C-alpha positions as CSV (number, residue, x, y, z in Angstrom):
1,Q,0.0,0.0,0.0
2,V,1.1,3.6,-0.7
3,Q,1.9,5.4,2.5
4,L,3.1,8.9,3.4
5,V,3.6,9.4,7.1
6,E,4.5,12.9,8.5
7,S,6.1,13.5,11.8
8,G,7.9,16.2,13.7
9,G,5.0,18.7,14.4
10,G,4.3,20.1,17.8
11,L,4.0,23.3,19.8
12,V,6.7,25.9,19.4
13,Q,7.2,29.5,20.5
14,P,7.4,32.3,18.0
15,G,10.9,32.5,16.6
16,G,11.5,28.8,17.2
17,S,12.2,26.0,14.8
18,L,10.9,22.6,13.8
19,R,11.9,20.0,11.3
20,L,9.1,18.0,9.7
21,S,9.7,14.6,8.1
22,C,7.6,12.6,5.7
23,T,8.5,9.0,5.0
24,A,7.1,7.2,2.0
25,S,6.5,3.6,1.1
26,G,4.7,1.6,-1.5
27,F,5.9,3.5,-4.6
28,T,9.2,4.5,-6.2
29,F,9.9,7.6,-4.2
30,S,12.8,8.8,-6.4
31,N,10.4,9.1,-9.4
32,Y,8.1,11.6,-7.6
33,R,8.2,15.3,-7.0
34,M,7.5,16.1,-3.4
35,R,5.6,19.0,-1.9
36,W,4.6,20.3,1.5
37,Y,1.2,22.0,1.9
38,R,-0.5,23.4,4.9
39,Q,-4.0,24.2,5.9
40,A,-5.0,26.5,8.8
41,P,-8.5,26.4,10.3
42,G,-11.0,28.1,8.1
43,K,-8.5,28.5,5.2
44,E,-7.8,26.8,2.0
45,R,-4.8,24.4,1.7
46,E,-1.8,26.2,0.4
47,L,1.5,25.2,-1.1
48,V,4.5,25.7,1.1
49,A,7.4,24.2,-0.8
50,G,8.3,21.7,-3.5
51,I,11.4,19.7,-4.5
52,S,12.1,17.9,-7.7
53,S,12.6,14.1,-7.8
54,N,16.4,14.3,-7.6
55,G,16.5,17.2,-5.2
56,G,18.0,19.5,-7.7
57,T,15.3,22.1,-7.8
58,T,13.3,23.7,-4.9
59,D,10.5,26.2,-4.8
60,Y,8.9,28.1,-2.0
61,A,5.9,30.3,-1.4
62,D,6.9,33.9,-0.9
63,S,6.1,33.9,2.8
64,M,8.4,30.9,3.4
65,K,11.4,32.1,1.5
66,G,14.4,32.6,3.8
67,R,12.7,30.7,6.7
68,F,11.8,27.3,5.4
69,A,13.9,24.7,3.6
70,I,12.8,21.6,1.8
71,S,15.1,18.7,1.2
72,R,15.0,15.0,0.5
73,D,16.9,11.8,1.0
74,N,16.0,9.3,-1.6
75,A,18.0,6.6,0.1
76,K,15.6,7.0,3.1
77,N,12.5,7.7,1.1
78,T,12.0,10.8,3.1
79,V,11.3,14.5,2.5
80,Y,12.0,17.1,5.1
81,L,10.8,20.6,5.9
82,Q,13.1,22.7,8.1
83,M,11.1,25.6,9.6
84,N,12.9,28.5,11.2
85,S,11.8,31.8,12.6
86,L,8.3,30.5,13.1
87,K,5.4,32.8,13.4
88,P,1.9,32.4,14.8
89,E,0.5,32.5,11.2
90,D,2.5,29.4,10.4
91,T,0.1,27.4,12.7
92,A,-1.6,24.8,10.5
93,V,-1.7,21.1,9.7
94,Y,1.2,20.3,7.4
95,Y,0.8,17.7,4.7
96,C,3.3,16.1,2.3
97,N,2.3,15.2,-1.2
98,A,4.0,13.0,-3.8
99,R,3.2,13.5,-7.5
100,S,4.2,12.0,-10.8
101,G,2.6,13.5,-13.8
102,L,-1.2,13.7,-13.8
103,R,-1.9,10.2,-12.8
104,Y,-0.3,9.7,-9.5
105,S,-0.7,11.9,-6.5
106,Y,-0.5,10.7,-2.8
107,W,-1.1,12.5,0.5
108,G,0.0,12.0,4.0
109,Q,-2.3,12.3,7.0
110,G,-0.8,15.6,8.2
111,T,1.0,16.8,11.3
112,Q,-0.1,19.7,13.5
113,V,2.2,22.7,13.9
114,T,1.2,25.2,16.5
115,V,3.2,28.4,17.0
116,S,2.1,30.2,20.2
117,S,3.6,31.9,23.2
């Protein structure tokens, strides 16, 4: 079965850091582009960051640039999101997504990130 399992979320104070992980199984991870999305209560899901299948290209939403970094380790079937200088508005459920073309797209269950003092 295809699985994407996020971990690493939690409660952090403003200005703090977290590293999220998403570990994949059941498909050829190295063939998939990986993305992180987030969804806050009452808001639409938004793209946070993306990384190409070999890790050579990364993209970020404007509000994440300079604070967040996406990376992947294909040997471990894992994609990471390093989050620094966290703000209360970063509070959301964070999801990882794997995509290959138009046919294949998989989602994890999400992990809660809460930024609060």
